[in-house]
C-alpha positions in Angstrom: 116.7 95.7 118.2 119.3 93.3 116.9 122.9 93.4 118.2 125.0 96.2 116.8 127.2 95.2 113.8 130.7 94.1 114.9 133.0 96.5 113.0 135.8 93.9 112.9 133.6 91.5 111.0 131.3 93.9 109.2 130.7 93.3 105.5 132.0 95.7 102.8 129.9 98.9 102.7 126.8 98.9 100.5 127.4 102.6 100.0 130.5 104.7 100.8 130.9 108.5 100.4 134.2 110.3 100.8 134.6 114.1 100.8 131.1 114.4 99.3 130.3 118.1 98.5 127.3 119.4 96.6 126.9 123.1 95.6 124.1 125.3 94.6 125.8 128.1 92.8 128.6 129.3 94.9 127.1 127.9 98.1 128.0 124.4 99.5 124.8 122.8 100.7 126.8 119.7 101.6 130.5 119.8 102.4 133.1 117.1 103.0 130.6 114.4 104.0 131.9 111.0 105.0 129.4 108.2 105.2 129.3 104.4 105.1 126.4 101.9 105.4 126.7 98.2 105.3 124.2 95.5 104.5 122.5 94.3 107.7 122.3 97.7 109.3 120.1 100.8 109.5 121.8 104.2 109.3 119.6 107.1 110.4 120.3 110.6 108.9 119.5 113.2 111.5 119.5 117.0 111.7 117.3 120.1 111.9 115.3 121.3 109.0 117.6 122.5 106.2 120.6 120.5 107.5 121.0 118.7 104.2 119.4 115.3 104.8 117.3 115.3 101.7 120.2 116.6 99.6 122.5 113.9 100.9 120.0 111.1 100.1 119.6 112.5 96.5 123.3 112.7 96.1 123.7 109.1 97.3 121.1 108.0 94.8 123.0 109.7 92.0 120.3 112.3 91.4 122.6 115.3 92.0 126.0 116.2 90.6 128.9 116.1 93.0 131.1 119.2 93.1 133.8 117.1 94.9 134.2 113.7 96.5 133.8 110.1 95.6 130.7 107.8 95.9 130.8 104.0 95.8 128.1 101.3 95.7 129.2 97.8 96.8 132.8 98.8 96.2 132.4 100.3 92.7 132.1 103.9 91.6 128.5 105.0 91.2 129.5 107.2 88.3 130.6 104.2 86.3 127.3 102.3 86.6 124.8 102.1 83.8 121.3 103.4 84.8 119.8 100.0 84.9 122.7 98.6 87.0 122.3 101.5 89.4 118.5 100.9 89.6 119.2 97.3 90.6 121.7 98.4 93.2 119.6 101.0 95.1 116.1 102.2 95.5 115.2 105.7 96.6 112.0 106.8 98.2 111.4 110.6 98.3 109.3 112.4 100.9 106.6 113.2 98.4 105.7 111.7 95.0 105.8 113.8 91.9 103.8 111.1 90.0 100.6 112.5 88.6 99.7 109.9 86.0 96.5 107.9 86.8 98.4 104.6 87.1 96.9 101.9 89.3 98.7 101.2 92.6 99.9 97.8 91.3 101.3 99.4 88.2 103.3 101.9 90.2 104.8 99.1 92.3 105.5 97.1 89.2 107.8 99.9 88.0 110.3 98.5 90.6 110.7 95.5 88.3 111.7 97.4 85.2 115.3 97.6 86.4 115.4 93.8 85.9 114.6 94.3 82.2 110.9 93.5 82.3 108.6 95.0 79.7 105.6 97.2 80.7 102.5 95.3 81.7 101.7 91.6 82.2 104.2 90.8 84.9 104.3 87.1 85.7 106.3 84.6 87.8 108.9 86.1 90.0 108.0 89.7 89.0 104.4 89.3 90.0 105.4 87.6 93.2 107.8 90.5 94.0 105.0 93.0 93.5 102.5 91.0 95.6 105.1 90.6 98.4 106.0 94.3 98.4 102.3 95.4 98.6 101.7 92.9 101.5 104.8 94.2 103.4 103.5 97.7 103.5 99.8 96.7 104.1 98.7 98.0 100.7 97.0 95.0 99.1 93.6 96.4 99.8 94.1 99.3 97.4 96.2 97.7 94.7 93.5 98.4 92.1 93.0 102.1 93.0 94.4 105.0 91.0 97.6 106.3 92.7 96.7 110.0 92.6 93.4 109.3 94.5 95.2 107.9 97.5 96.0 109.9 100.6 99.5 111.2 101.1 100.2 108.5 103.6 98.9 105.8 101.4 101.0 107.1 98.5 104.0 106.9 100.7 103.4 103.3 101.5 103.0 102.5 97.8 106.3 104.3 97.0 108.0 102.1 99.7 106.4 99.1 98.1 107.9 100.1 94.7 111.3 100.3 96.3 110.9 96.9 97.9 109.9 95.4 94.6 113.3 96.3 93.1 114.9 93.9 95.6 117.8 96.3 95.7 120.3 95.7 98.5 120.4 99.4 99.4 117.3 101.4 100.4 117.5 105.2 100.6 114.4 106.8 102.3 113.6 110.4 102.9 111.6 110.7 106.1 109.5 107.7 105.2 107.1 108.0 108.1 106.4 111.7 107.9 102.9 111.5 106.4 101.9 108.3 108.3 99.7 107.8 111.3 101.3 106.4 114.5 100.4 102.8 113.8 101.7 102.9 110.2 104.8 104.7 111.3 105.6 102.1 113.8 104.9 99.3 111.3 107.2 101.0 108.8 110.1 101.3 111.3 109.6 97.7 112.2 109.7 96.7 108.5 112.9 98.7 107.9 114.5 96.9 110.9 113.5 93.5 109.5 114.8 94.4 106.0 118.1 95.3 107.5 118.2 92.1 109.6 117.5 90.2 106.4 120.6 91.7 104.7 119.7 95.0 103.2 121.4 98.3 103.9 118.9 101.0 105.0 119.7 104.7 105.0 116.8 106.8 106.2 116.4 110.5 107.0 114.5 110.5 110.3 112.9 113.5 112.1 112.3 111.9 115.5 115.4 111.2 117.6 113.5 108.8 119.7 112.6 106.7 116.7 116.2 106.7 115.5 117.3 105.3 118.9 114.7 102.6 118.7 115.3 101.2 115.2 118.7 102.4 113.9 122.2 100.9 114.4 124.2 104.0 113.6 123.4 107.6 113.0 124.9 110.6 111.1 124.0 114.0 112.4 124.1 116.9 109.9 124.3 120.6 110.8 124.4 123.2 108.0 125.5 120.7 105.5 128.4 119.2 107.5 128.7 116.1 109.7 128.4 117.1 113.3 128.5 113.6 114.7 128.6 110.1 113.4 128.7 106.6 115.0 126.6 104.3 117.1 123.1 105.8 117.5 123.3 106.0 121.3 126.5 108.1 120.9 125.0 110.5 118.4 121.6 110.9 120.0 123.3 111.9 123.2 123.2 115.1 125.3 126.3 116.9 123.9 125.6 116.4 120.1 121.9 117.2 120.6 122.6 120.4 122.6 125.2 121.5 120.1 123.1 121.0 117.0 119.5 121.5 118.1 120.0 123.9 121.0 117.9 121.8 123.4 118.7 119.5 126.3 118.0 115.8 125.9 116.3 114.2 128.9 116.5 110.5 129.4 114.2 108.4 131.6 111.3 106.3 130.7 111.3 108.0 127.3 113.3 110.7 125.5 112.2 114.3 126.1 113.6 117.7 125.5 113.7 121.1 127.1 115.3 124.4 126.1 118.7 125.3 127.4 118.4 127.5 130.5 114.9 126.3 131.5 114.4 124.8 134.9 113.9 121.1 135.4 
């Protein structure tokens, strides 16, 4: 892993949230969330199922209305951005695709270029190069001519990531990007996200595995019941006290990370 970002010399945040609150009816599903992610770093969003990770990512992407709080991209308010400007500034990859149209894989990835004002079909020059490069980065060139709905869930996830990469947006928001992938593809994806950050993008990813977060992230934000339980360098967040408090398990460190329930013998 690259060296941690020196806070004294860190660039301006690619995304910043202050007092972010999202409600469903009278219930706050996210409350008073503070978050920053700079270009050049990976921020892992952690927490148990239902903690609010997916909701937070959708809010950061501008897909949910905020009940309270302020959200900025590259120093400017997200709410003031035109849709195409927002699409050039960030790319969001959901856990599962809702796309049911029988588009070819390369057509799905080409959607990432429309934020740059390109018309449908017939991409050439820089746009075609961006699509080819994105497919290669996720190891999906072999099925570029296949219909997207006929792919496996894991293959679809790689194509959605390629579409995000094709935007060339400086901020990537990913919701458990390795959940449907096999071990080899998951490791390749984590390595790609690390390289993208090292090349100057900001990566914010919801991550299920705490061991994976330790390996590829710079910082982490741990959510519990919609609130921030811990935030900071990943080795301080994926640590015995925060893990015990939020997950109710004991973190064991040695050759690898492991867990046991509180009260159980060693």
